[in-house]
LUMLOPA-314254 format. One record per atom (N, C-alpha, C, CB): residue in one letter; x, y, z. Coordinates in steps of 0.001 Angstrom, whole numbers, plus 500000, padded with zeros to 6 digits. Glycine has a CB too. Layout:
REM LUMLOPA-314254
AXYZ/...
***
This chain:
REM LUMLOPA-314254
M695066138145526660/M696234138229525650/M697092137449525475/M696902139084525743/R697530137076524161/R698174136259523758/R699175135873524522/R698452136526522784/T699640134350524539/T700871134116525598/T701710134965524998/T701558132576525800/D702704134693523434/D703278134974522568/D703976136335522651/D702527134778521690/V703059137284523194/V703154138315523476/V703484139055524821/V702344138520523067/M703010137867525136/M702949138394526982/M704505137644527069/M701239137423528435/R705386136525526232/R706800136605526636/R707570137325526200/R707376135722526545/L706634138434525146/L707958139523524618/L707730140132525156/L708304140157523412/N706896140800526264/N706621141723526714/N707910141876527988/N705123141622526998/D707801140288528167/D708241140275529767/D709901140667529827/D707960138524530529/R709845141654530701/R711845142004530666/R712437140772531688/R712479144072531652/S711846140165532093/S713078138756533400/S713756138626532676/S712719136990534071/P714930137981532836/P716271137756532294/P716059136663531637/P717407137638533223/R716636136492530264/R716299135100529377/R717862134308529243/R715562135571527522/R717626133307529302/R719042132344528906/R718794132324527279/R719072130408529717/V719828132588525927/V719793132636525111/V721332132323524453/V719107133577525039/P720673131526523121/P722343130693522460/P723244131597522568/P722510130182520709/H724022130855522792/H725753131885522391/H725906130793521494/H727448132191523842/Q726322131814520594/Q726497130985518664/Q728116130433519026/Q726518132670516646/T728882131224519721/T730357131015519798/T730439129605520390/T731160132165520722/T730021129202521627/T730822128608522419/T729322127566522397/T731599129517523885/G728180128282522324/G727548126939522705/G726332126769524278/G729041125957522960/R726987127806525190/R726677128054526075/R725136128351526555/R727419128743526149/F724796129108527532/F723679129659527780/F724342130724528379/F722647128909528503/A723666132190528319/A724048133147529255/A722712133851529185/A725410134022528923/T722839135040529914/T721577136324530553/T722222137179530741/T720688136213531928/G721209138421530103/G721597140112530061/G721917140074528204/G723475140682531366/T723492140375528020/T723457140648527152/T723535139731525287/T724155141377527661/V724000139624525142/V723775139157524064/V725087138954523721/V722971139872523253/S725880138017522879/S727007138197522465/S727018138704520852/S727688136969522771/T727864139036520865/T727768139527519145/T727886138544518051/T728948140516518738/G727594137191518703/G727415135854517441/G725737135906517570/G728283133818517968/S725037136659518553/S723314136424518441/S722992137261518090/S722407136170519452/K723362138139517119/K722863139590517003/K721958138761516308/K723712141003516308/L721392137898515649/L720593137041514335/L718885137394514985/L721116134753514256/A719848136169516497/A718421136795517315/A717719137537517929/A718118136573517808/T718469139091518456/T717897140224518948/T717482140571517603/T718784141248519796/V717717140655516555/V717097141542515509/V715686140451515261/V718301141867513925/V715889139575515193/V714302138783514914/V713890139337516725/V714368136292514479/L714125139248517650/L713026139596518780/L712722140938518767/L713453139276520226/A713248142145518077/A713652142930518260/A712069143040517191/A715237143233518192/G712045142916516179/G711346142909514786/G710496142489515339/G711752142217513528/C709797141208516198/C708661141056517059/C708054141945517893/C708865140242517740/L709031142309518270/L708424143529519379/L707878144523518502/L709639144348520447/F708157144952517776/F708063145962516907/F706317145800516566/F709235145757515561/L706343144650515761/L704998144054514845/L703728143099515705/L705729142878513553/A703440143409517750/A703393143444517786/A702230144288518162/A704006143022517604/P702514145166518122/P700752146236518628/P700555146458516978/P700951148475519912/A700842146273515572/A700346146503514810/A699697145526514262/A700923147032514303/Q700050144001515131/Q698908143069514897/Q697773143137515354/Q699112142045515179/L697843143624517107/L696908144262517701/L696028145062516957/L697407144901518549/R696551145996516965/R695441146878516233/R694606145959514772/R696404148465515583/A695602145723513914/A694919145224512793/A693585143905513780/A696401144391511486/D694362143193514473/D692805142437514721/D692009142978515689/D692856140952515178/A692267143831516462/A690810145061516464/A690109145675515812/A690829145981516837/T690993145931514759/T689865146178513207/T689127145281512645/T690515146507511933/T689732144089513085/T688989142787511920/T687890142577513308/T690358140814511249/D688160142558514205/D687347141764514620/D685813142986515582/D688455140569515624/A686324144851515496/A685281145736515764/A684551145388514341/A685763147406516096/I685070145294513165/I684274145396511561/I683503143834511652/I685692145536509831/T683611142811512190/T682803141390512580/T681435141903513173/T683690140337513856/T681758142604514455/T680960143168515402/T680338144391514497/T681815143591516794/L680865144708513650/L679299146173513425/L678285145110512135/L680199148623512158/K679228144091511504/K678540143432510203/K677364142359511037/K679920142411509035/Q677621142275512641/Q676313141083513138/Q675540142332513641/Q676698139572514638/T675197143724513172/T674383144197514107/T672998144224512998/T674989145731514868/G672044144086513949/G670780143351513366/G670209145312513072/G669579141897514884/D669005145121512848/D668049146630512669/D667067146328513891/D666993146866510875/N667382145834515028/N666793146344516326/N667488146761517244/N666124145567516916/A666938146702518309/A668852146985519079/A669640146317520011/A669060148192519888/S669433144852519217/S670404143898519969/S671671144186519678/S670236142479519687/G672235144211519543/G673668144005519620/G674020145682519668/G674372143006518195/A673523146717520138/A673488148097519858/A675051149031521029/A671530148607520339/V675200148215521773/V675965148221523315/V677235147586522367/V675146147005524991/Q677315146118521864/Q678877145752521301/Q679120146861520093/Q679011143926520574/A678439147382519310/A678380147804517940/A678981149253518479/A676731147722517069/R678761150169519011/R679125150806520071/R680742150725520484/R678253150301521067/K680646150568520855/K682245150158521025/K683286149093520346/K682321149765522233/A682487148579519443/A683089148364517816/A683151149784517360/A681994147374516632/M682189150532517378/M682712151749516432/M683927152334516895/M681701152935516327/A684132152682518085/A684578153375519738/A686325152663518271/A683793152090522361/T686457151175518379/T687426150688518204/T688248151542517194/T687159149464517935/L686733151386515728/L687658152251514707/L687563153854514635/L687317151781513254/Q687041154354515365/Q687460155969515241/Q689094156085515681/Q686392157050516443/T689192155361516585/T690624155768516870/T691830155002516403/T690769155824518209/A691136154341515094/A692397153525514111/A692944154481513424/A691942152354512962/D694307153802513162/D694548154805512074/D694715154781510193/D695708155228512574/T694735154812509200/T694480155053508302/T695064153011507450/T695208156726508031/A695031152771508043/A695573151064506998/A694017150263507925/A698131149873507703/A692686150777509215/A692087150321509163/A691020150614507375/A691841150494510486/L691448151636507153/L690381152340505663/L689966150975504925/L691487153577504198/L690861150216504677/L690539149402503400/L689843148227503835/L691812148975502549/P690571147492504909/P689356146529505602/P688153146926506137/P689776145874506661/I687606148129506135/I686326149404506863/I685311148928505184/I687193152070507074/L685856149345504459/L685528149231503170/L685126148022502049/L686393149731502839/E686082146632502807/E685879145555502031/E684573144572503068/E687565144762501734/G684537145466503925/G683507144819505058/G682040145131504201/G683597145765506906/F682237146342503705/F680649146637503098/F680160145126502156/F680708148321501781/Q681235144778501809/Q680335143548500900/Q679498142505501791/Q681467142503499956/D678669142484501601/D677530141350502047/D676913142245503414/D678352139474502561/A677153143255503097/A676745144080504934/A674857144371505323/A677660146321504930/S674361144725505817/S673011145010506039/S672790146314505707/S672587144757507335/P672383146824504829/P671719148434505882/P672085149420506686/P670994148280506772/V671565148252507778/V672017148783509014/V673769148673509565/V671078148026509989/A674666147322508928/A675557147463509111/A676857148230508371/A675502146606509324/A676083148610507139/A677066149316505920/A677202150779506561/A676250149390504099/N676008151342507241/N675504152929507915/N676879152810508981/N673443153041508959/W677092151650509802/W678185151874511080/W679183152326510382/W678695150570512026/L679560150703509405/L681069151065508591/L681111152860508174/L681140149953506784/R680019153046507112/R680432154531506622/R680583154936507245/R679931155348506041/N680570155780508715/N680808156338509919/N681819156275510429/N680187156049510665/A682558154453510735/A684193154673511003/A684586155122509578/A685161153137511549/F684449154831508649/F685294155219507737/F685681156938507382/F684732154542506652/E684424157658507892/E684578158940507419/E685086159554508350/E683527159559506972/A685206158582510159/A685534159073511197/A687120159299511089/A685030158250512256/I687485158279510595/I689195158287510195/I689516159229508694/I689781156363509843/A689003158872507897/A688974159755506777/A688988161284507188/A687742159432505952/A688651161733508155/A688476163336508276/A689409163675509004/A687216163924508858/K689878162817509634/K691405163086510566/K692388163795509825/K692243161662511020/H692389162857508046/H693521162528507138/H692925163515505645/H693677160509506892/V692316164098505378/V691519165109504408/V693236166293504245/V689565166090505509/A693105167259505250/A693792168423505092/A695087168204504895/A693635169243506074/D695765166888505356/D697259167245505470/D697011165503504449/D698339167518507552/K696216165792503339/K695895164389502023/K697062163550502554/K696161164840499877/S696961162715503926/S697563161960504477/S696703160428504293/S697797162571505807/L695198160497503441/L694784159225502684/L695533158685502082/L693935159271501894/P695596157031502174/P696647156043500937/P695756156225500133/P697133154248501070/Q695895157482498987/Q695544157365497739/Q695640156503496734/Q695851158039497390/A696780156037496499/A696669154981495404/A696109153993495696/A697718154539494905/E696019153477496920/E694798152136497547/E693710152400497922/E695082151362498739/L693655153732497938/L692308153628497768/L691567153900496392/L691832154429498674/L692202154583496066/L691523155073494028/L692093153086493406/L693366157348492582/A692381152499494018/A692006151092493257/A691020150582493535/A692780150070493373/F690513150700495059/F689385150191495531/F688230150621494657/F689227150562496898/V688473151625494135/V687362152604493457/V686992151826492242/V687931154220493014/R688352151365491587/R688595151119490270/R688139149755490282/R690028151370489773/D688212148710491661/D688304147065491575/D686478147169491396/D689166145974493369/K685847146443490640/K684407146933490313/K683480145717491021/K684120147097488459/T684715144791491267/T683611143667492701/T683691144068494052/T684160141875492992/Q683774144998494629/Q683679145283495547/Q682600146166495887/Q684626145526495755/S681815146425496505/S680401147094497056/S680626148234496050/S680235147615498939/P679635148524495134/P678981150077494628/P679161150977496032/P676976149989494089/V678180150354497032/V678368151638498406/V679562152462498196/V678646150943500103/A680719151433498966/A681510151138499407/A682594151682498389/A681339149928499771/R682365151717497642/R683623152310496357/R683157153875495874/R683583151098494579/R681653154025495916/R681162155204495378/R681785156554497175/R678890154825494914/L681313155470498352/L682255156761499063/L683125156761498915/L682430157053500201/T684199155810498854/T685757156380498363/T685971157145497982/T686434156007497667/Y684941156889496207/Y685213158065495788/Y685060159588496130/Y684844157927495020/E684146159889496621/E683908160864497317/E684534161499498043/E683279160721497764/W685219161030498528/W686603161069500178/W687500162005499211/W687826158942500904/L688067160679498271/L689261160767497562/L689227162493496414/L689303159070496577/L687718163520496232/L687126163911495215/L687829165711496342/L685084163189494810/Q687988165080497539/Q688043166326498254/Q689682166376498786/Q686822166340499562/V690739165604497892/V692012165599497706/V692358165748496921/V692529164969497914/D691739164899495466/D692263165135493997/D690337165336493312/D693525163302493207/A690396166663492623/A689551167069492403/A689485166236490750/A689606168555492746/T690844165894489964/T691015165221488978/T690470164020488578/T691940165134488967/L689682164015489660/L689375162045489610/L688353162421489118/L689179160781491087/E687570162972489150/E686491163007487916/E686133163400486696/E685815163324488115/E687263163877486151/E687585163533484710/E688183162295484191/E688381164413484284/Q688773161723485457/Q689919160737485045/Q689041159708485163/Q691360160601485939/L688397159341485864/L687391158324486287/L685727158241485687/L687343158553487789/I685475158806485967/I683966158721485360/I683339157978483879/I683637160157485194/P684532158947482790/P684182158536481376/P684356157494481567/P684795158970480217/T684831156540482183/T685289154714481886/T684512153862482717/T687000154224482322/M682631154999483443/M682173154672484150/M680589154097483807/M682468155542484886/L680284154019482824/L679486153993481585/L678840152812481919/L680240153995480160/H679095151217482200/H678394150702482285/H679168149886483404/H677873150354481163/D678726150475485154/D679639149939486095/D678907149143486787/D680333150835486907/P679010148430488160/P678134148097488206/P677733148676490153/P678247146611487552/G678048150085489709/G677510151300490584/G676527152361490171/G678569152048490941/S675231152015490158/S674021153138489129/S675241154181489838/S671584153443489695/E675376155005490812/E675657155938490636/E677048156712490233/E675204156125491384/F677710156083489904/F679035156003488615/F678341156259487072/F679900154105488552/R677307155320487160/R676507155170485969/R675958156837485403/R675141154066486423/R675336157686486142/R674528158388486240/R675243159379485768/R673931158433487309/D676427159278487015/D677302160940486493/D678188160439484984/D678934161656488127/A678513159446484615/A678794159357483275/A677655159592482034/A679322158088483206/V676163159260482451/V675557159380481991/V675507161118481465/V674811158681482624/T674999161618482467/T674663163444482555/T676263163796482075/T674136164303484637/R677499163464481579/R678702164207481404/R678633163692480118/R680032163999482331/L677706162243479236/L677165162612477953/L676406163543477441/L676683161913477632/I674843163603478183/I673746164186477884/I674289165518477435/I672750164178478993/T674984165887478777/T675352167432478874/T676655167681477289/T676296167762480907/Q677346166807477349/Q677795166840475957/Q677140167169474311/Q678169165717475958/A675943166399474886/A675332165978473496/A674580167289473401/A674307164456473409/Q673790168052474297/Q672932168905474686/Q674099170448473687/Q672659168789476798/A674978170204474167/A676548170827473581/A676990170869472095/A677726169949474173/A676595169704471196/A677575169343469868/A676642169933469486/A678099167880469179/E677713170293468417/E678207171536467093/E676833171046465834/E680521171083466168/N676146169724465814/N675500169296465040/N674689168265465176/N676069169193464341/D673477167875464219/D672375166774464990/D673072165503465446/D671094166230463918/A673876164904464259/A674654163961464052/A675648163670465424/A675347164324462779/A675980164850465970/A676923164319466957/A676339164314468526/A678258165217466854/A675754165370468166/A674405165394469553/A674235163614469223/A672297166767469119/T673073162728468422/T672404161625468290/T673502160933469395/T672193161026466643/A674416160464467939/A675402159774469077/A675620159394469655/A675823159775469540/L675698160786470899/L676565160651472104/L674849160454472920/L677910162297472582/F673544160998472903/F672939160894473137/F672221158830473094/F672700162063472611/Q672541158837472185/Q672310156743471747/Q673172156234472854/Q673193155899469777/Q675255156683472764/Q675681156228473659/Q675623156141475508/Q676400156508473204/A674696157285475069/A674731157542476987/A673378156650477335/A674433159689477703/M672286156170476213/M671481155366476826/M672005154268476719/M670296155366476472/S672862153775476059/S673230152423476638/S674231152207478016/S673912151728475478/G673883153489478808/G674647152580480283/G673427153803481362/G677364152931480639/A672282154104480522/A671195155053481187/A670694153900482126/A669882155815480049/V670530153891484074/V669405153188484310/V668411154061485320/V669838151792484876/H668353155427484870/H667499155914485382/H667122156725485349/H667469155881485987/E665525156220485591/E664293157382484954/E663470158438483919/E664348157908485351/D664247159419485130/D664619160769484309/D665386161092483090/D665219161464485035/Q666672160127483731/Q667434160444482547/Q667085159884480938/Q668740159971482930/V666206158569481580/V665951157512480086/V664522158243479482/V665570155361480554/K663979159123480454/K663552160679479374/K663322161399478614/K663673161219479142/T664950161920479369/T665612163283479098/T665645163024477058/T667630163414480173/I666944161476477561/I667198160808476266/I666570160117475434/I667880160205476328/S665673159238475562/S664614158899474619/S664466160457474170/S663147158061475316/A663104161345474750/A662894162504474143/A663771162705472813/A663128163526475135/A665207163247473104/A666120164103472449/A666674162665471042/A667590164831473880/L666040161409471288/L666625160997470060/L665141160551469284/L667894159678470290/R664067160584470137/R662591160295469361/R662252161303468548/R661344160131470284/K663092163104469378/K662759164292468297/K664181164181467064/K662724166163469312/A664968163302466860/A665550163546466271/A665375161823465104/A666734164159467127/G664162161232465487/G663704160487464692/G664311159164464614/G663694161081463668/V665177158879466009/V665579158164466376/V664656156404467008/V666194159055467039/E664357155734467245/E663152154950467217/E663858154173469041/E662932153656465347/V662866154420469777/V663286153875471638/V662605153322471390/V663214154542473182/D662930152273472467/D662254151108472770/D662440151095474518/D662955149731471865/I661626151899475418/I661717151961476539/I661517150737477503/I661042152838476713/Q660388150046476952/Q660021148227477600/Q661072147493477283/Q658630147261476869/R661518147430476518/R663061146695476187/R663928147270477373/R663867147201474469/H664249148386476994/H665668148925477784/H665643148538479152/H665879150584477804/F664298148705479929/F664427148827481579/F663529147115481354/F663354150668482701/G663565146100480597/G663232145053481205/G661800144802481345/G663814145073482298/F661040145955481349/F659969145334482220/F658923144155480801/F658816147034483125/L657914143558481780/L657742142382481020/L656018143137480882/L658147140556481921/T655147142647480016/T654479143360479230/T653479142628478407/T655317144022478528/S653278141598478736/S652890139918477885/S652093139044479314/S654933138718477213/W650913139147479908/W650199138674480528/W649058137936480309/W650084139307481006/K648538136858481598/K647491136164481413/K646567137045483062/K647969134188481328/I645409137663482605/I644854137285484078/I643070137406484025/I645597138552485375/V643719136708485188/V642027136442485799/V641809137276487630/V641764134112486012/G640139137475487187/G639880138095487950/G638161138706487892/G640956138889487888/P637537139182488491/P637578140038490238/P637501138794491502/P635745141305490539/F638386138674492531/F637669137756493327/F637435138808494291/F638391136372493823/D636705138453495769/D636617139191496290/D637534139416497388/D635667139153496398/N637738141040497421/N638196141810498791/N637985142921499454/N639160141993498819/R636056142898499454/R635827143466499875/R635769143397501332/R635228143646499297/D636305144721502282/D636359144786503805/D637653144727503181/D635662143687505059/E639102144279502345/E640132144083502529/E640501142783503010/E640434144924503113/K639615141521502680/K640095140773503487/K640448139599502467/K639179140532504672/G640384139797501103/G640882138779499972/G642275138525500837/G641092139507498110/F642824139567500627/F644675139648500630/F645500138052501588/F645233141589501874/A644225137955502207/A644923136703503077/A643845135535502491/A644882136931505150/V643204135918501775/V642009134435501268/V643453133748500312/V639926135058499770/T642993132590500098/T644090131417498949/T643291130978498195/T644924129971499532/Y642567131944496541/Y641861131448495827/Y642479130656495559/Y641379131962495062/P641536130251494597/P642395129005493623/P643901129284492807/P641317128593492279/P644540130588492097/P645682130389490768/P646510130400492252/P646046131899489109/E646434130557493177/E647711130180493980/E647854129042493917/E647813130467495287/E646978127993494035/E647464126169493947/E647347125702493147/E646978125154494585/V646794125850491596/V647157125414490475/V646629126961489518/V646396123782490163/I647533126893488546/I647460127792487465/I646916126902486031/I649025128501487303/N645523127391485981/N645402126410484774/N644642127377483996/N644618124850485013/L645621127888482730/L644842129004481938/L643819129152481040/L645467129495481375/S643429127003480976/S641751126848480394/S640745126967481389/S641392125381479734/G641486127185482979/G640077127018484505/G639052128070483779/G640696127863486727/E638261127608484364/E637268128803484506/E636829128670486617/E635460128369483063/Y636782130030487392/Y636744129638488638/Y635208130825488894/Y638475129884489585/A634684129834490110/A633483130735490837/A633581131792491234/A632987130356491828/S633974133089490887/S634372134169491774/S632933134588493034/S634800135591490594/E633258134985494043/E632627135291495179/E632111137185494614/E633904134990496736/Y632880137066494102/Y632813138885493593/Y631122139274493483/Y633690139212491585/P630663140511493613/P629528140250493119/P629023140297491489/P628893141009493829/D628298139981491303/D627972140103489712/D629200139474489032/D627754141781489143/A629908139088489453/A630894137901489015/A630793137361487886/A630866136843489758/G629387135688488627/G629506134896488040/G631305133901488287/G629056135616486811/T630849133412486709/T632701132601486892/T633297133731485803/T633037130292486084/V634588133615485892/V635657134093485617/V636955133294485326/V635772134823486477/H637611133419483782/H638482132692483361/H639486133539482856/H638012131811482539/W641095132973482221/W642136134012482379/W641789134419480884/W643858133508482821/N642229135221480606/N642276136285479386/N643794137433479827/N640394137359479364/P644118137429478728/P645651138185477668/P644907139428478503/P645788138229475177/I646778140305478315/I646345141421478576/I647425141697478690/I645483141712479435/T647727142981477500/T649010143785477137/T648850145349477576/T649288143692475449/T649855145214477571/T650000147029477239/T651340147985476627/T649820147751478718/D651306148712476053/D651771149640475150/D653238150292476276/D650289150891474645/D652218151166476900/D652725152109477672/D654616152179478363/D651643151959478755/D655205153030477609/D656332152896478124/D657413152259479203/D656282153550478166/F656693152547480117/F657090152397481269/F656359151234482035/F656997153608481844/G655495150222480676/G655099149052481218/G654135148914482393/G656152148497481517/I653832149957482715/I652201149974483078/I651112148968482538/I651655151271482607/V650548148020483257/V648974147499483410/V648380147846484003/V648612146524483675/D646777148523483171/D645837149552484071/D645229148383484292/D644886150967483458/I644687148055485313/I644009146790484574/I642193147936485116/I644511144456485653/A642491148784485578/A640976149850485742/A640754150151484591/A640979151329486584/E641796150447483934/E641087150685481900/E641268149616481051/E641970151962480786/K641965148378481370/K641272147431480055/K640742146458480594/K642209146794478916/I640645146065481792/I639189145670482611/I637846146578482838/I639573145402484032/Q637964146780484461/Q637277147524484861/Q638096147846486612/Q635760146881484626/N637662148782487253/N638173149195488400/N637024148566489247/N638460150790488503/H636785147060489857/H636121146750490700/H636522147025491570/H635819145891490742/K636118148044492634/K636186148037493816/K636438147112494900/K635456148403493936/G636866146540495280/G636732145801497095/G637130144347496168/G634504145818498343/S638203144831494833/S638144142648494237/S639939143047494577/S637433141804491446/L640281141384494011/L641461141415493477/L641807140662491949/L642205140897494524/M643164141145491785/M643338140121490731/M644216139342490502/M643303140476489812/Y644095137986489757/Y645953137467489369/Y646599137870488332/Y646254135977489078/A647179138198487813/A648540138383486406/A649359137170486370/A649869139787486677/T649962136404485319/T650848135648485429/T651323135147484371/T650597134913486112/T652873135745484048/T653768135578482992/T655134134150482978/T654416137090483013/T655603134157481999/T656393132899482267/T657896133760481590/T655668131173481287/Y658699133897483076/Y660035134270481772/Y660983133525482262/Y660740135987481551/V662050132956480360/V662315131951479943/V664238133022480472/V661475131351478128/S664737132778481734/S666337132902481409/S666543131811480954/S667374133178482502/D668198131906480298/D669543131355479913/D670595130543480333/D670054132046479766/R670413131085481885/R671304130097482796/R670435130858483997/R673375130210482769/E670861129586485003/E670424130047486347/E671380131413486789/E670609128709487475/Q670169132314487114/Q671309133236487788/Q670460134270488835/Q672259134228486463/D671221135460489558/D670208135816490779/D670234137411489663/D670983135797493023/V669179137837490132/V668331139213489550/V667397139465490799/V667266138925487919/E667251140702490100/E665726141393490686/E664943141845490182/E665641142256491378/V663801141406490953/V662053141600490160/V662236143546490893/V659978139996491315/R661526144345490070/R661257145497490608/R659629145486490226/R662238146726490025/L659195146626491200/L658009146556490689/L657392147810491231/L657319145280490996/G656470147784490548/G655476149533491490/G654104149506491283/G655850151413490723/T653230149695491937/T652444149347492057/T651476150368493332/T652850148081492099/P649870150722493668/P649523151090494730/P648415150440495716/P649310152136494430/N648531149544494410/N647502148249495727/N648565147793496642/N646684146394494903/A647332146873496708/A648038145795498021/A648017144093497059/A646543145722500000/W649468143573497384/W649860142582496386/W650840141766496754/W650240143113495241/K650701140188496398/K651601139549496338/K652252139052495363/K651415138965496850/L653662138628495233/L654062138034494639/L655192136499494680/L654224138929494245/W654466135798493836/W654992134485493601/W656712134155492497/W653561133815492850/I656866133541492595/I658538132996491727/I658456131717491668/I660161133278492537/N658150131004490379/N658363129666490720/N658050129059491699/N659297129417490704/G656308129312492549/G655521128506493405/G656049129260494810/G655825126734493229/Q657267130597494552/Q657938130117496341/Q657071131833496697/Q660677129961496736/L656353132123497676/L655859133311497577/L657221134438497899/L654554133363498615/V657679135527497054/V658679135965498005/V658066137521498727/V660257136133497092/F657358137868498246/F657332139374498724/F655576139495498820/F658216140652497405/A655488140365499309/A653716140750500188/A654092141819500674/A652946139696501613/R652783142596500250/R652996144319500813/R651784144884500885/R653885145400499808/E650987144716502417/E649204144865502275/E649319146802502119/E647982144073504301/E648883146943501582/E649403148765501556/E648526149342500561/E651220149174500972/Y647319149962500690/Y647005150726499352/Y647288152113499501/Y645526150604498890/H646968152344498240/H647309154056497738/H648005155079498490/H646076154827497539/R649123154755499132/R649958155809499634/R651164156403498406/R650708155137501036/S651330155263497622/S652016156681496747/S652393155564495872/S653494157932497480/T652976155579494160/T653565154463493777/T654854155427492290/T652020153084493193/R655370154256492102/R656787154905491597/R657453153432490495/R658083155356493376/M657944154504489760/M659484152606489008/M659674151853489704/M661356152643488670/D660398151292490513/D661040150597490647/D660940151117492885/D662404150767489358/Q659214151319492890/Q659052151145493832/Q659362150134495206/Q658375151293493496/Y659452148958494388/Y659925146972496144/Y660815146698494408/Y657423144604497125/R662095146691495578/R662858145751494597/R663033144531495641/R664467146442493922/I663054143418494614/I662898142166495277/I663837141306494582/I661463141621495266/P665544140931495705/P666398139734495283/P665447138610494610/P667202139092496630/I665243137361493960/I665140136739493584/I666415135621492479/I664237137336493438/H665986134119492326/H667589133729491794/H666308133031490697/H669159132464493029/L666789132889489857/L666263131774488198/L666738131082488585/L666628131857486526/K666059129724487795/K666677128709487428/K666870128722485480/K665768127466488154/A667762128078484775/A667873128067483936/A666199127602483091/A669063127440483955/G666201128458482045/G664811127484480901/G663893128925481418/G663850125121481661/P662629128315481491/P660955128939482155/P660936129777483855/P659721127188482425/N660667130758484000/N660367130544485678/N659142131409485924/N661736131109486803/L658048130179486714/L656655131135486852/L656449132091487810/L655516130400487073/L655889133694487062/L655746134640487871/L653926134416487921/L656517136152487282/L653601134745488792/L651947135027489266/L651834136021490201/L651191133780489970/I651157137411489704/I650752138776491135/I649305138873491647/I650978140584490544/K649625139026492903/K648128139108493596/K647971140957493572/K648112138239495608/V647213141597492721/V646641142837492772/V645762142778493453/V646297143373491778/C645376143575494551/C644344143802495325/C643686145221495526/C644725143341496421/Q642454145600495037/Q641873147199495012/Q641449147156495987/Q640865147795494060/N640636147892497408/N640354148289498271/N639055149299497631/N641551148726498972/E638362149690498963/E636653150116498128/E636756151945498431/E634662149118499335/Q638110152566499110/Q638040154114498867/Q637918154832497757/Q638966154633499249/K636639155903498096/K635965156817497188/K636776157748496725/K634898157443497721/E637878158094497108/E638400159461496620/E639337159297495523/E639112160259497731/D639330160380495020/D639746160273493361/D641222159465493565/D639978162125492412/W642030159936493930/W643792159356494316/W643535157872494705/W644730160286495936/A642593157301494775/A642568156364495292/A641934154818494321/A641902156872496435/Q641350155506493048/Q641241154504491948/Q642008154150490766/Q640301154692491491/A643104154256491419/A644493153501490505/A644098152220490487/A646169153539491207/Y644407151585489938/Y644717149382489541/Y645214149085489044/Y644054148317489000/R646851149315489297/R647531148780488628/R649075148091488988/R647464149593487846/F649896147754488017/F651176147486488504/F652043147507487238/F651243146132489313/Q653397147216487316/Q654535147526485920/Q656145146808487353/Q654636150350485120/L656338145796485901/L656975144456486784/L658083144605485882/L656109142708486852/R659419144566486652/R660356144875485647/R661752143386485670/R661001146686486130/I662351142944485470/I663110141764485684/I665106142940485306/I662350140041484117/C666155142860486123/C667145143279485756/C668561143358486854/C666656144410485254/D669188143620486630/D670686143610487331/D670301144291488755/D672032144636486367/G671700144422489556/G670912145846490947/G671773146771490479/G671137145672493130/T671810147255489548/T672311148952489001/T671115148941488295/T673944149334487891/G669908148219487813/G669160149196487176/G668167148448485467/G670521150531486846/A669985148095485562/A670105147281483456/A668709146184483382/A672240145694483040/A668258146307482794/A667713145376482075/A668588143898482305/A667675145939480598/V667705143077482550/V667955141330482188/V666933140914481289/V667823140216483568/L667765140807479948/L666683140327478876/L666278139263478761/L666920140450477772/P665064138118478993/P664823136820478611/P664962136571477556/P663869136395478824/A665287135252477687/A666305134272476650/A665615134302475505/A666585132602477056/T664384134388475408/T663358134388474049/T663551136137473681/T661287133815474522/T662623135906472492/T663109137182471373/T662666138287472768/T661866137417469340/S661347138172473013/S660575139139473730/S659846138545474854/S659650139809472851/A660065139233476067/A659255138790477323/A658130138735476959/A659268139564478498/R657277139129476164/R656157140064475269/R655168138425474274/R657453141614473691/L656261137432474097/L655529136819473263/L655458135099474169/L656311136979471592/E656257135526475174/E656187134193475769/E655290134188477388/E657888133685475929/Q654401133257476915/Q653218133008477985/Q653503131437478938/Q651550132882476954/P652622131517479994/P652611130349480708/P651743129243480193/P652264130649481975/R652515128470480155/R651561126615479696/R650429126693480328/R652293124864480359/N649109126148480020/N648362125826479838/N647471125584481671/N648789124882478806/S648373124387481067/S647885124166483146/S649180124188483720/S647007122297483855/I649483124484484902/I650781124702486005/I649500123735487120/I651447127015486597/S650892122610487593/S650080121900488732/S650120122157489747/S650188120850488936/A648812121567490684/A649791122314492605/A651145121676492675/A648872121607494610/T651668121502492090/T653280120568492154/T653972121876492828/T654238119939490221/S654058122155491241/S654449122876490815/S654625124429491461/S653920122638489942/L654397124370492410/L653257126240493169/L653597125458495068/L650010126313492425/Q653947123895494810/Q654210124199496651/Q655332124794497344/Q654268122953497430/G655112124932498432/G655599125857498946/G655165127115499218/G656340125909498502/V653680127618498335/V653454128897498628/V652740129045500329/V652470129442497363/S653099130245500807/S652637130763501462/S651012131382501268/S653547131394501614/R650267131107502100/R649280131388501932/R648633131513503153/R648857130713501142/
***
């Protein structure tokens, strides 16, 4: 316990300065020392509140340090118990703790917030003004802002109409989805085609979810409006590809073939894949709305093989973005020579944005290299050999390259081994 608090709680007689005579006395303080009495009383009153605030801060820190495994679980449960008994003053610190929290830590913080909020919804004693300000603060965690919004709705249902129309381009994808849904509904109920088209176009500007984009683009195309879904989502659609290389018995995933060491777009490689002979780089593009590069369709479904595809993304500045990838095949991805993610799994499922990989782009050209592996399964559902890849921000909104279109940007003919140093083998 802190020593200053111990002194404040000690009831033994104190010698305090007597303002009138300058002498010291014990017990009751003279009128001249009323100010000292007031200050002392104020400290006695504030100490418990400060202790609670310190306990809240410590508990939040503990939860944020909780890992994905069992380590720290005991401390996390103790911290959780501390927060569950806290009052509404702990709500904002808990919400602010979501910033940079891991998914596991965020789940602990969510439970703590809900435990406190649940005790204050019925009597509407939540600090609504402070929580509403938090929802409106776009610098805060989108997850925490959405959580707060949903609890505030239980107290004031009018908030949806107040807030959602302003959130079409919000950093929180769920807020954007609600705003887009509202505009789609209005467009479908519009009195004339011109009004409907304008509303659909407005909705499209904020749409980041595949199902909503499909609904909006279908309506706009029916109205004769051209829609570029590839550009809207930021798909990279122009690549150079080389292969096949050997992946029989799924051994090739771990093998370092030449493109992982040097990308020489004018080079040729001896392939160990049966009857493949010498392989070299060729262009491959896609017109698919959702950027699917179909290797089986455009080249051949070589069973037990793997291919490498590369392209260059030009960034107008140094920035953090996400690569979002969909593929049913095993794969590895390098950005500027660094292996950023790998997944050895075949034909379980595939969907748009199946994998989300945070990456850091340098200003100027950034080299992407993807290794896509096909196995030897014979089932009909195991024949897909493809990938789709896009660059976006955390909401899923496209981050477009500095060039007119990524389709026009191709890697240089020769990339030295030094530019690929650091690649995991």
